[in-house]
C-alpha positions, 0 to 999 in steps of 0.5 A, spaced: 513 459 477 514 456 484 508 456 489 508 460 495 509 457 502 504 458 507 507 464 510 508 467 504 501 466 503 499 469 509 503 475 508 500 476 501 493 475 504 495 481 509 497 485 503 490 484 500 487 486 506 491 493 506 488 494 499 481 492 501 481 497 507 483 502 502 478 501 497 473 501 502 475 507 505 475 503 512 480 507 516 479 502 522 480 496 518 486 499 515 489 501 522 488 494 524 493 492 519 498 496 521 503 495 527 499 497 533 504 502 536 511 505 535 515 506 529 511 506 523 513 509 516 508 511 510 511 514 504 505 516 500 507 518 492 509 525 492 509 526 500 515 526 505 515 520 510 510 520 515 513 517 521 509 514 527 503 510 528 499 516 530 501 520 524 500 514 519 493 514 522 492 521 520 495 521 513 490 515 511 484 519 514 486 525 510 487 521 504 480 517 505 476 523 506 478 526 500 478 520 495 471 518 493 473 512 489 479 508 488 480 501 486 487 497 485 489 492 480 496 489 483 501 487 478 508 484 478 507 482 485 513 479 489 514 477 496 520 475 500 520 473 508 526 472 512 524 470 519 519 475 522 519 480 517 516 480 510 516 485 504 511 485 498 513 489 492 508 490 487 505 495 481 499 499 483 495 500 477 490 505 480 483 508 478 481 514 482 475 519 482 474 525 487 469 530 487 472 534 481 472 528 477 466 528 472 461 522 473 463 519 466 470 518 467 476 516 472 483 518 473 488 513 473 496 512 475 501 507 477 506 507 483 511 502 484 510 500 492 514 496 497 510 494 503 514 491 509 510 487 514 512 484 521 510 478 525 507 481 531 503 476 536 502 471 530 499 476 525 503 480 519 502 487 520 504 493 516 510 496 518 512 500 512 509 502 506 512 506 500 509 508 494 513 512 488 509 514 482 511 511 475 513 517 471 516 514 465 514 508 460 516 501 460 523 501 456 524 508 457 531 510 459 528 516 463 531 516 470 537 511 469 
């Protein structure tokens, strides 16, 4: 596998920052990673698209307020950069808990995700986040 370019490393660092902010429940850090204004799109698993920076912020506030614990293990990570736009694809392997989860257990899930970043004033900012739940097992013919 080829080494990532410096630009790809920058994008991957921004992507890691997104998940770190989410795991920490840090709304300000999360929104500091998004485009600062205008048209942003976020598709949370099972949700209709959320459009616009203000609406995206509200959606993350709701999610963070209702998530006691979340941890991501990212696999199948890919990155591509064309001029000022970059896409990171990955599988989110998730452990989560809420107020209803027994103390001795967690719930788990998996989503395939595309995170699209734009370079703005030198920084890579999240423009589009789209996560879809994985409902079938690997090698299954479901959904084909």
